[in-house]
C-alpha positions in Angstrom: 4.6 -66.5 0.7 4.4 -66.1 -3.1 5.6 -62.5 -2.9 8.5 -63.5 -0.7 9.5 -66.2 -3.1 9.3 -63.9 -6.1 11.4 -61.3 -4.2 14.0 -63.9 -3.2 14.3 -65.2 -6.8 14.7 -61.8 -8.3 17.0 -60.5 -5.7 14.6 -57.7 -4.7 11.0 -56.7 -4.3 8.5 -57.7 -7.0 4.9 -56.9 -8.0 2.3 -59.2 -9.5 0.2 -58.7 -12.6 -1.9 -60.8 -15.0 1.4 -61.8 -16.6 2.9 -63.1 -13.3 5.5 -61.8 -11.0 7.9 -59.1 -12.2 10.9 -57.5 -10.4 10.3 -53.9 -9.1 12.7 -51.2 -10.2 15.2 -50.2 -7.5 14.4 -46.5 -7.7 10.7 -47.0 -6.8 11.0 -49.7 -4.2 10.8 -49.2 -0.4 14.6 -48.7 -0.3 14.3 -45.6 -2.4 12.2 -43.8 0.2 14.1 -40.7 1.5 13.9 -39.8 5.1 13.8 -36.1 5.7 15.9 -35.0 8.7 13.9 -33.2 11.4 16.4 -30.3 11.1 15.4 -29.7 7.5 11.6 -29.7 8.0 8.9 -29.8 5.4 8.4 -26.9 3.0 4.8 -25.8 2.7 3.8 -24.0 -0.5 1.2 -21.2 -0.1 -0.4 -18.7 -2.4 0.9 -15.3 -1.3 -0.6 -12.6 -3.6 0.3 -9.6 -1.4 3.5 -7.9 -0.5 4.1 -4.8 1.5 6.3 -2.4 -0.4 6.2 0.5 2.1 5.0 3.9 1.3 3.8 6.7 3.6 1.2 9.2 2.6 0.1 12.3 4.5 -2.4 15.0 4.1 -3.3 18.1 6.0 -6.4 20.1 5.3 -6.8 23.8 5.9 -9.5 26.5 5.6 -8.9 26.9 1.9 -6.1 24.5 1.0 -4.8 21.0 1.4 -1.2 19.7 1.5 -0.4 16.2 0.4 3.0 14.5 1.0 4.2 11.2 -0.3 7.5 9.4 0.1 9.3 7.9 -2.9 11.1 4.8 -1.5 9.9 1.4 -2.8 11.1 -1.5 -0.6 10.7 -5.1 0.1 11.8 -6.4 3.5 15.3 -4.9 3.9 15.8 -4.3 0.2 15.4 -0.9 -1.5 14.0 -1.5 -5.0 13.9 2.1 -6.1 14.4 5.5 -4.6 12.0 7.3 -7.0 8.6 5.6 -7.1 5.4 7.5 -7.7 2.6 6.7 -5.3 0.2 9.5 -6.2 -2.1 10.4 -9.0 -3.6 13.8 -9.8 -7.2 13.2 -10.6 -8.3 16.8 -11.3 -6.9 20.3 -10.7 -8.2 20.1 -7.2 -7.9 16.5 -6.2 -5.0 14.1 -5.5 -5.0 10.4 -4.5 -2.0 9.0 -2.6 -1.6 5.4 -1.7 0.8 3.1 0.2 0.9 -0.7 0.3 1.5 -3.4 -2.3 2.8 -1.5 -5.4 1.1 -3.7 -8.0 -2.3 -3.1 -6.3 -1.5 0.6 -5.9 -0.7 1.0 -9.6 -3.8 -0.9 -10.6 -6.1 1.0 -8.3 -4.8 4.4 -9.5 -5.3 3.4 -13.1 -8.9 2.3 -12.4 -9.8 5.5 -10.5 -8.1 7.7 -13.0 -10.0 6.1 -15.9 -13.3 6.5 -14.2 -12.6 10.2 -13.4 -11.7 10.8 -17.1 -14.9 9.0 -18.2 -16.9 11.3 -15.9 -15.3 14.4 -17.4 -15.9 13.1 -20.9 -19.6 12.3 -20.2 -20.4 15.5 -18.2 -17.9 18.0 -19.5 -17.0 19.1 -16.0 -14.4 18.0 -13.4 -15.7 15.6 -10.8 -16.1 17.0 -7.3 -13.8 15.7 -4.5 -16.6 14.2 -2.4 -17.8 12.3 -5.5 -14.4 10.8 -6.0 -14.3 9.9 -2.3 -17.5 7.9 -2.7 -16.4 6.3 -5.9 -13.1 5.2 -4.4 -15.0 3.7 -1.4 -17.3 1.8 -3.8 -14.4 0.5 -5.8 -12.6 -0.8 -2.7 -15.8 -2.3 -1.3 -16.4 -4.1 -4.6 -13.1 -6.0 -4.1 -13.7 -6.8 -0.4 -13.4 -10.5 -0.9 -10.0 -10.1 -2.6 -9.2 -6.6 -1.6 -6.6 -4.2 -3.0 -3.7 -4.2 -0.5 -3.6 -0.4 -0.6 -4.0 2.3 2.0 -5.4 5.5 0.6 -5.7 9.1 1.4 -7.8 11.2 -0.9 -7.3 15.0 -0.7 -8.7 18.0 -2.4 -11.0 21.0 -2.2 -14.7 20.5 -1.7 -17.5 22.4 -3.4 -17.0 25.4 -0.9 -13.3 25.6 -1.5 -12.3 24.1 1.8 -9.6 21.5 2.3 -11.0 18.0 2.3 -9.1 14.9 3.5 -10.5 11.4 3.3 -8.9 8.3 4.8 -9.7 4.7 4.0 -9.2 1.2 5.1 -8.6 -1.7 2.6 -12.3 -2.5 2.0 -13.7 0.9 1.4 -14.7 2.3 4.8 -13.8 6.0 4.8 -14.3 9.3 6.7 -13.5 12.9 6.3 -10.8 14.1 8.7 -8.8 17.3 9.3 -5.5 15.4 8.6 -4.5 11.8 7.9 -1.6 9.5 7.4 -1.4 6.0 6.0 1.3 3.5 5.3 4.6 2.4 6.9 5.2 5.6 9.0 1.6 6.0 10.2 2.3 5.0 13.8 5.1 7.5 14.0 3.4 10.4 12.2 -0.1 10.4 13.5 0.9 11.2 17.1 3.0 14.1 15.8 0.1 15.4 13.8 -2.2 15.1 16.8 0.2 17.3 18.6 1.1 20.0 16.1 -2.1 20.1 14.0 -4.9 18.8 16.2 -3.4 20.1 19.5 -4.9 17.1 21.3 -2.2 17.1 23.9 -1.5 20.8 24.1 -3.2 23.9 25.5 -1.0 26.5 23.7 -3.0 26.5 20.5 -1.8 29.5 18.4 -4.2 32.2 17.2 -5.3 32.2 13.6 -5.7 29.5 10.9 -3.0 27.1 9.7 -1.3 28.4 6.5 -0.1 26.4 3.5 3.5 27.2 4.3 3.1 26.0 7.9 1.4 22.8 6.7 4.3 22.1 4.3 6.8 22.5 7.0 4.9 20.2 9.3 4.8 17.6 6.6 8.6 17.9 6.1 9.2 17.5 9.8 6.9 14.5 10.0 8.8 12.6 7.3 12.2 13.6 8.7 11.1 12.2 12.1 9.7 9.0 10.5 12.7 8.4 8.4 14.9 8.3 11.5 12.9 5.4 13.0 11.4 3.5 10.1 13.6 1.8 7.4 10.7 1.9 4.9 10.6 5.7 4.9 13.3 7.7 3.1 15.0 9.2 0.1 12.6 12.0 -0.8 9.0 13.2 -0.6 6.7 14.8 -3.2 4.6 17.6 -1.8 1.4 18.8 -3.4 -0.2 22.1 -2.4 -3.8 22.6 -3.6 -5.2 26.1 -2.7 -8.4 27.9 -3.7 -7.9 30.3 -6.6 -4.4 29.2 -7.6 -2.9 26.3 -9.6 -1.7 23.1 -7.9 1.9 23.2 -6.9 4.3 20.3 -6.6 7.7 20.2 -4.9 10.4 17.7 -3.9 12.2 17.5 -0.6 15.1 15.2 0.1 15.3 13.2 3.3 17.8 10.6 4.5 18.8 7.8 2.0 20.0 5.1 4.3 
């Protein structure tokens, strides 16, 4: 009753304190409450540390060589941020790491691995072996398993015997050595193609002889051309690395569709 009387005397709601009743400001009273229409809804704020910026990486291993191909389109949803991004790092004369995923994580991971490879060479005065880089990369990813790098890696190079070595990874460091691999936006489109033309898993007309570096490069080009026709995150151009025993590493560019 006292509250009602105070409200009536002041022309509005009031609150009580040790000094007695005082009128309540209009902008904080019950009348100031805003009703949110159901059509608007309530916005929920979340911490989203990851973003997928595309990127497709491919590697094909041979008897004494390995071919690595990486696309150069950096995208976010339906936006193309740049047509010439670098998703690979040359770790040694016989080893290349290529990665797709969140570009900030990709860049950070490449810097960490490159620094550790350089530290190894400084301490031991010899280039690190590809299998050692593979284990180090797996340990690095596993060490971040509770807040992992959003990065999908393919490590390629020559092993101690000069044979082509391809390692594929998941986000938390599990890896295996495979004859060929693909990670990133175009993986679902390219892996069946590689199964057919490299692994011959669905064919019986396997040609005689071993795969050559030139044939592997052509397969990589065809794979990216095919993926670019069906996946908007793949396009612009690809960087192709050819690592062969007894010769210097070669790098080339190949243009694909830009829309």
